[in-house]
C-alpha positions in Angstrom: -18.2 -4.6 -9.9 -15.3 -6.8 -11.0 -13.1 -5.7 -13.8 -11.1 -8.2 -15.9 -7.3 -8.4 -16.0 -4.5 -10.5 -14.9 -5.5 -13.0 -12.2 -4.6 -12.1 -8.6 -2.2 -14.4 -6.8 -4.0 -14.0 -3.5 -7.4 -14.5 -2.0 -9.8 -11.6 -2.3 -12.6 -11.3 0.3 -15.8 -9.3 -0.1 -18.2 -8.4 2.6 -21.0 -5.8 2.3 -19.2 -2.9 0.5 -15.7 -3.9 1.4 -13.0 -5.8 -0.6 -9.9 -6.9 1.2 -7.0 -9.3 1.2 -7.8 -10.9 4.6 -10.3 -11.0 7.5 -8.4 -8.5 9.6 -8.6 -5.9 6.8 -12.4 -6.4 6.5 -12.8 -6.1 10.3 -10.7 -2.8 10.3 -12.8 -1.5 7.4 -16.0 -2.1 9.3 -14.6 -0.2 12.3 -13.4 2.6 10.1 -16.7 2.9 8.2 -18.7 2.9 11.4 -16.5 5.6 13.0 -16.6 7.9 10.0 -12.9 7.5 9.0 -11.7 10.0 6.4 -10.9 7.1 4.1 -14.7 6.9 3.4 -15.8 10.3 2.0 -19.2 11.7 2.7 -21.7 11.6 -0.2 -24.1 14.5 -0.5 -27.4 12.7 -0.2 -30.7 12.8 1.6 -30.3 9.1 2.4 -29.2 8.1 5.9 -25.8 6.6 6.2 -26.1 2.9 7.1 -23.7 1.3 9.6 -21.8 -1.7 8.3 -23.0 -5.0 9.6 -20.8 -7.2 11.7 -19.2 -10.2 10.1 -21.2 -13.3 10.4 -20.0 -16.0 12.8 -17.8 -18.4 10.9 -16.7 -15.8 8.3 -13.5 -17.3 6.8 -10.6 -15.1 5.8 
């Protein structure tokens, strides 16, 4: 979901369920998600938690 407002002065990257300012932040988010970091709260659901996919080769950030 994107919400309107003042334009950002920097690049915004999106990959899977992550939004970040640069490639390094996306990579760290993947690691954090896959390791169950407290930043990503658990959702009470019968569905299995999916691991984040790796960035595709050539992903630009």
